[in-house]
N, C-alpha and C positions, 0 to 999 in steps of 0.2 A: 853586268847585271844576269841572276840565274832566270834560266827558263821555268817558268811556273805553271806551265800549260805546253804542251806539245800538242803541235796541230798537225790532226791525223787526215787520212785521204778520204776524207767523209763526207759526202751532200751535206750534211749536216752543218761541217765546219767551213765547207767552203763555199757552202752558197747557205748563209743564214736565213735572208729573207724567204727563199722557197721553204726552206724546214721549218721555219715557222708559220709557213700557210699548211705545208704537210699535216700538220697537227690535226687538224681537223680531219683528214681523210684517214689519218691512222687512226682514232678514235672510232670513225666511222665503220670502218672493215672491223675493229676491234669487237665491237660491240655486236656486230650482224653475224660473226662468225661465233663469239659466245651464243648467240642467240637459236644460229642453228644446231650448236650444236649440244644446247639444252635440251632443245624443242625434240631434236631425233630421238635423245638419250630417254626422256621421260615415255615418247610414242612408242620404241622399242623394250621397254625394261620390260614387260611381263614377257618377252621372247629372249632376253638374254640369259647365254648358260650361268655367266657369274654376276648379280646383280654387286657385287661388293667390287670389283673391279671397275664396271663401269663406274659407280661413284665416286671410288678413286680417279680417276680420270679426268671424272669434269670439276673434281675436287682441283687438282694437280693443273690441269688447262686453265680454269678460273685464276687462279697462282702466277699463270705465266703469264694474260695477257694484263693484268695488276703489274707484274713486273717490268713487263713491256710500256703500259698508259705510262708509269710514272717517268721510266729513263726518259723514253721519248717526249716530255712536256716540255717546252723550252726552258720554263725556269730550273728543271734540274738537267740542263744542256753542261756537257756534252755527254752523249749516250756510250758511256763507257764499256769496255771488253768485259768486264768482267760480270757487270747487270747483263750484256748479251749474252753470256754463257750460262748464266744462270736461267735466263728466260730459254734460250734454246735447250736447256735440260731437260727443264719443266716440260714443254711443249712437248719436245719427243718422247717423255714417259709417259703424256699425259695419250700419246695418239699410238701407243704402242700397248699400254694397258687397253685402252679402247679397241682395239683390234683384237688380242687376247680375251676380253671378256665376251664377243660374239659368237665365238667356237660353232659360226659356221662357215664351209667351204666357200663361199664366194665374197665378191666384195662387188657392194652396192651402196651407192650416197643415200638410199634411205637406211640403211642401217649400220654405214661404219663412216662416221665424219671424221674418225682421226687422220688418214692423210691430208682429206682434202680442209681442214681447220687448220694443219700444220702448215700444209701450202700457200692458207691466205696469210697467216701469220707470218711467216715470211717475206712475202708480199707485202707487208704494211711495215717492215722495220728492215727492209732493204736499202733505206735512204738516210738509215742512221751509223752505220757501219762500213769499214772499210770492201775491196773487193776478195782478199783471202779472208776473212773471217765468213762472208756469205758464204763462201766455197766448203769452207771446215764446215759449218752446219748444216750445208746442205749434201755434201757426204756422209757426215753422222746421222741424220736422218734417213738417209736410202739405207746404209748398210744397216741403222736398228731395226726399220719398218720392213724393211724386206727380207733380214732373218726372221722375224716373227710372223711374218705373212708367209711365207714358205713352210716355216715349221706348221702353220693353222690348216696352210691348205697338203699337207703333205700324204695323210689320215683321208684326205678327199677325193672323191670318183671326180675329178676336172678335166674338163673336154683337151685341152691344151698343156694340164700338168701343172708342179705344184713351182715350179720357175716362172712359168709366163705369166701364173698368178700372181708370185711377189713383184714381177718385174711391171706388170699393166698398175699393180697398187700404187707404188712410188714413181710411178714415171711426171704424175702431175707434180708434184714435187719437185723433181730433178729439171723439169720444164720451165717452170716458175723461178726457179733460184739459180737456174744459168741465164735466163731472160732478162730477169730483174739487175743481175751482177753485172753482166755483159753494159746493160743501158748504165748503171750507174759509173761503172769504168770510163765507159764514154764521156757521160756528163763530165765525170771529175775533170779528165784532160781537158776539156776543149774551156772547163771553169777555170784550172789553172794558166792554159796558155791565154785567157782574155784577162785573166786578176794580172799578170805580168809582165800583158803587154800597159796595162793600164798603170800599174806599180812606174815604168818607164816612161811614161806620158808626162810633159811638164803642167799637166792642164790637173789640178787640183779639184776633188770629185765638188767641192761647194759650187765652182763654175760651171759643171758641166748642166748645159739645158740651159742656163739661162746668161743669153746674151746680154741684160742689161748691166751686167756688170763688168762684159769683159768690150764692150762699146761705150766707154762714158761720152757725156754730154754729146747724144745724138742729136738730140731734137736741135738744138741750139746749129751745129752746123747743117745740118737739112735746111733747116729754114734759111739760111744765108747763101747757102748754093741755090736754091730755089730761086730768091731773089735777085741773084747777081744773073739767072737764068730768064726771067722775065725783063728784068734792066736792058739787057743785052752788051752794058757797056760795065767797065770796072774802076771805078772813082778811088782819091786816094785816101776816104774814108772808109771803102770796102777793103782798102788794105791794109789799114789799123786793123780792122776788127777782124782782119783773119789772121794777123799776128798776135793779137788778144786770144784768141782763139785754140789758137797754136798752143801758145802758151799753156794757159787752163787745160788744155788736154792733156801737155806733157805732163804737169805736175800733178793732174790725178791719175795718170798713167803709174807716174814715180812713186807716187802714195800706195796705191794699189799693190805694187808688185812688191812693196814691203808689209804689205800685210798676210796676215794668216789667213789660210781658208779659213777658219772659225769668225775671223774678223771679217771677212768679203760676205758671209753668213747674215751680217747686220747683228752679230753680237758681241759681246765684251769679254775679254779673253784678259787671264790670270794665271801668267807662266814665268813666274821668276827664274825658274831654274832650265827654262827654253828646251823641255822634254818632249814638246808636240810632234816634230819629226818622227820621235820612235814609235810612230802610232803606222802600222800597214794600212794598207789598202782598207781591207774590211772594216776596221777599226775606225778609219776615216768616213766612210760611205756610211754606216752604221749611223754613227753619231752626226752628221751631216744629216740624214734622213729625222732623226730624233728631232734636232730643232727645226728642222722645217713641220714637222711634225706638231712641236707645239705653240711654233708662229701662227699656223694654222689652223689651231684652234682655240686662238687669242691670247697667251701668253707672252708676254711683253717684258723689255727691261733682261733678258737673256743674258746671265754672266756663266762663262766657263771658266770654273778653278780647276788645278791638277798639280801635283805634286808628287814627288818619290817616297814611298813609305820608308818611312827608315829601317823596318824591322823585315819587309817582306821584298823592299826592293820595288813592290809593284807601283803603277802608277797609280792615284787615288786620284777620281774625278769627284769636282760636284758642279750640277749645273743647276743654277736658280733662275729662278723667273716671279713673274705675278700676274695671275689671272687680271685679264681686263674687264670681264662678268665676275666680277664675286659672288653673282647668286649662284650663278653656273658649280652644282654640287660635283665633290671630288670624285665621287662612281662615275660620276659622268664623264670627266676627263677622263680617269683611269682607261675606263670602256673606249673613248676614242683614241687612246693611247695605247693599248694592245695589243696591235701588229706592229708598231714601233719597238715596244719592248720587248718581244717575242724575239727580234732579232739582237736587240743588247744580252739578255738572256743566253745566247749561242754564242756572243765573238766577248763579251767581257763577263767577269766573277764579280758575286757580293752585287746584283743590281736590288735597288731597292727606290721606291717610287712615292714620293708623301707629298700630300696634298693636302695644307690645313689655313683653312681662313684665309686663302686668297692667295697663299704662297707654297710654289710650288719646287720641288727639288729633287734632283734626281743621282744618286750616288752609287757611286761602281768602281771595278777597279779594272786594271788593265794588266796584263803579263807579259813585258816585251823580253826580247832576247840580246 
């Protein structure tokens, strides 16, 4: 089967749940940084040497933020390298033009938002790209802005010279890029090691944290043993009951061992081609979380159907269910399921959520190797 999506060493693809929740943080940083840039530009526009360059820098910075927010949205996952390259180019160009438009031989947060805004945007995008991409982006930013700052301060009477002026201006960018890249690299290594350990574990994702499934008929044996302790003796009737309980437990354990992790979650599985084992740990965990979320929000009679698409060779999934409370509006269920769908957007392709007349359908594709 052909590989339809090549997983990269990015936090977004290695840890889809964290990537889905980090979207809110990314939006907050982006909007805050843009507001800061616009406020400083408007406040200092009358004192700017070249107003047209400043206006163009704000336009380019706005475009960079739009590209970043669109690319980092869970629905558009994964954050591809070409999108990141466009974002970096626009952001660096905006910062360089802002510095050039100032024309004053000193750097100040009150007049020069370019390096600060670029550093903050690099921080907001660090979880979506791999370590080499972040390093290349940081190097390009340091070289480009350092050159502009050096040329800007070369003709000025600066206390420590133009070189110091340039280095101090890009130091924040270097610190944030190196720090964020180091954190991302360490986190991805830990997550990949954890995923490898979990993948080698015989315990299915749907059983983790669910002791009721791993210990069937626990109430009856417990009551039986308590009755033996209270009576202080074992009768022939107790022996027969113990044999009956052991047979029941054995039968249920055999049935449990023959079930898939989808069936253990209480759902019906239609997998005539028996392709469910092709899912990796991230896909299994994401679907398990989705099934748990649907059940917790009142969706019953959940059926999971999958088959191999004859054209693309991808696995086609359809999850169907019925809302217990038909009065619940579909928009409310979609809102309740938003966090689960964010993860699905990262792991799977063409995810669709349809809730109409109490019938819930979740459709998506999975590309396995």
